[in-house]
C-alpha positions as CSV (number, residue, x, y, z in Angstrom):
1,X,2.2,-52.2,68.4
2,X,0.4,-53.0,71.7
3,X,-0.6,-56.4,72.8
4,X,-4.2,-55.4,72.4
5,X,-3.5,-54.4,68.8
6,X,-1.8,-57.7,68.1
7,X,-4.7,-59.7,69.7
8,X,-7.1,-57.7,67.4
9,X,-5.3,-58.4,64.2
10,X,-6.8,-60.7,61.7
11,X,-5.3,-64.2,61.8
12,X,-3.4,-63.5,58.6
13,X,-2.1,-60.2,59.9
14,X,-1.0,-61.6,63.2
15,X,0.7,-64.6,61.5
16,X,2.6,-62.2,59.2
17,X,3.9,-60.3,62.2
18,X,4.9,-63.5,64.0
19,X,6.7,-64.7,60.9
20,X,8.8,-61.4,61.0
21,X,10.0,-62.6,64.4
22,X,10.6,-66.2,63.4
23,X,10.4,-67.7,60.0
24,X,8.9,-71.0,61.1
25,X,5.3,-71.5,60.0
26,X,4.5,-74.2,62.6
27,X,5.9,-72.0,65.4
28,X,3.8,-69.0,64.2
29,X,0.7,-71.1,63.9
30,X,1.1,-72.4,67.5
31,X,1.7,-68.9,68.9
32,X,-1.2,-67.6,66.9
33,X,-3.5,-70.3,68.3
34,X,-3.0,-69.0,71.8
35,X,-4.5,-65.6,71.1
36,X,-5.8,-63.5,72.7
37,X,-2.9,-63.1,75.2
38,X,-3.6,-61.4,78.5
39,X,-0.1,-60.1,78.9
40,X,3.3,-60.1,77.1
41,X,4.6,-62.7,79.5
42,X,2.0,-65.1,78.3
43,X,2.9,-64.4,74.7
44,X,6.6,-65.0,75.4
45,X,5.8,-68.2,77.3
46,X,3.7,-69.5,74.3
47,X,6.6,-68.7,72.0
48,X,9.0,-70.7,74.2
49,X,6.6,-73.6,74.4
50,X,6.0,-73.6,70.7
51,X,9.8,-73.5,70.0
52,X,10.3,-76.2,72.5
53,X,8.1,-78.5,70.5
54,X,9.9,-77.7,67.3
55,X,12.3,-80.1,65.7
56,X,15.0,-80.1,63.1
57,X,12.8,-79.3,60.2
58,X,11.3,-76.3,62.0
59,X,14.7,-75.1,63.1
60,X,16.0,-75.3,59.6
61,X,12.9,-73.5,58.2
62,X,13.5,-70.6,60.7
63,X,17.2,-70.5,59.8
64,X,16.4,-70.2,56.1
65,X,14.6,-66.9,56.8
66,X,17.9,-65.2,57.8
67,X,20.0,-63.6,55.2
68,X,23.1,-65.6,54.3
69,X,26.3,-64.0,55.2
70,X,28.3,-63.9,52.0
71,X,30.6,-61.1,50.9
72,X,31.2,-57.7,52.4
73,X,28.5,-56.0,50.4
74,X,25.9,-58.6,51.5
75,X,27.0,-58.2,55.1
76,X,26.7,-54.4,55.0
77,X,23.3,-54.7,53.3
78,X,22.1,-57.3,55.8
79,X,22.9,-55.1,58.8
80,X,21.4,-52.0,57.1
81,X,18.2,-53.8,56.3
82,X,17.6,-54.9,59.8
83,X,18.6,-51.7,61.6
84,X,15.3,-49.9,61.3
85,X,13.1,-52.6,62.7
86,X,15.6,-54.4,65.0
87,X,17.5,-51.4,66.4
88,X,20.9,-52.5,67.4
89,X,20.6,-56.0,66.1
90,X,23.8,-56.9,64.3
91,X,24.8,-53.3,64.2
92,X,28.2,-54.2,65.6
93,X,29.3,-55.0,62.0
94,X,28.8,-51.4,60.8
95,X,32.2,-50.4,62.0
96,X,34.0,-53.7,61.3
97,X,37.2,-53.7,59.3
98,X,37.4,-55.2,55.9
99,X,39.6,-57.9,57.2
100,X,37.0,-58.9,59.8
101,X,34.2,-58.8,57.3
102,X,36.3,-61.0,54.9
103,X,37.0,-63.5,57.6
104,X,33.4,-63.5,58.7
105,X,32.2,-64.2,55.1
106,X,34.8,-66.9,54.6
107,X,34.0,-68.4,58.0
108,X,30.3,-68.5,57.3
109,X,30.9,-70.2,54.0
110,X,32.9,-72.9,55.7
111,X,30.3,-73.2,58.5
112,X,27.5,-73.7,56.0
113,X,29.5,-76.4,54.1
114,X,30.1,-78.2,57.4
115,X,26.7,-77.9,59.0
116,X,24.3,-77.4,56.0
117,X,22.8,-74.2,57.3
118,X,23.8,-70.6,57.8
119,X,25.5,-69.5,61.0
120,X,22.9,-68.4,63.4
121,X,23.9,-66.2,66.4
122,X,22.0,-63.8,68.5
123,X,24.1,-60.8,67.3
124,X,22.4,-58.1,69.4
125,X,25.2,-56.3,71.2
126,X,28.0,-58.2,69.6
127,X,30.7,-56.7,67.3
128,X,31.6,-58.4,64.1
129,X,34.9,-59.6,65.7
130,X,32.9,-61.2,68.5
131,X,30.6,-62.9,66.0
132,X,33.7,-64.1,64.1
133,X,35.2,-65.5,67.3
134,X,31.9,-67.3,68.1
135,X,31.7,-68.7,64.6
136,X,35.2,-70.0,64.7
137,X,34.7,-71.6,68.2
138,X,31.5,-73.3,67.0
139,X,33.2,-74.9,64.1
140,X,34.6,-77.6,66.4
141,X,31.1,-78.7,67.4
142,X,29.5,-81.9,66.0
143,X,26.5,-81.4,63.7
144,X,23.9,-82.4,66.2
145,X,25.2,-80.2,69.0
146,X,25.6,-77.3,66.7
147,X,22.1,-77.6,65.4
148,X,20.7,-77.5,68.9
149,X,22.9,-74.6,69.7
150,X,21.8,-72.7,66.6
151,X,18.1,-73.4,67.6
152,X,18.8,-71.9,71.0
153,X,20.3,-68.8,69.3
154,X,17.2,-68.6,67.0
155,X,15.0,-68.7,70.1
156,X,16.9,-65.7,71.6
157,X,16.5,-63.8,68.3
158,X,12.8,-64.6,68.3
159,X,12.4,-63.3,71.9
160,X,14.2,-60.1,71.1
161,X,12.0,-59.5,68.0
162,X,8.8,-60.3,69.9
163,X,9.9,-57.7,72.6
164,X,10.4,-55.2,69.8
165,X,7.1,-56.1,68.1
166,X,5.2,-55.6,71.3
167,X,7.3,-53.3,73.6
């Protein structure tokens, strides 16, 4: 879609597209309120500004819109489901060994028990083994630090998705 097409969408249509990029209603409404955008840089700046005003409730809302990493089948389904729209996003798991997928599923369950939300990582360009290493290294964080780190990862994901929405 072009920026012009995005600017011309109905408010509901544009909001739905934004929510595909980030599942936080307050963020989507703030970005929507800035339309029309003169260029993509202005849209990305508005996204950053809106995310910068977000807090814990908004971060957790956005996290809740990501599929939970569970068993191997859920992992494979998750990566297949996002491949068409988010080319390359999380595709590093496609060739992962069963052992890595098992460890990633177990690690995510432990992460969620400790932090109260799913593991959020900007997976673009990362293999499943790299994501597992990141998950394991982040388990040593305190809850507040990890929440801020996950929010930063969410912002990276959102930017990538906005770039794909409006190339």
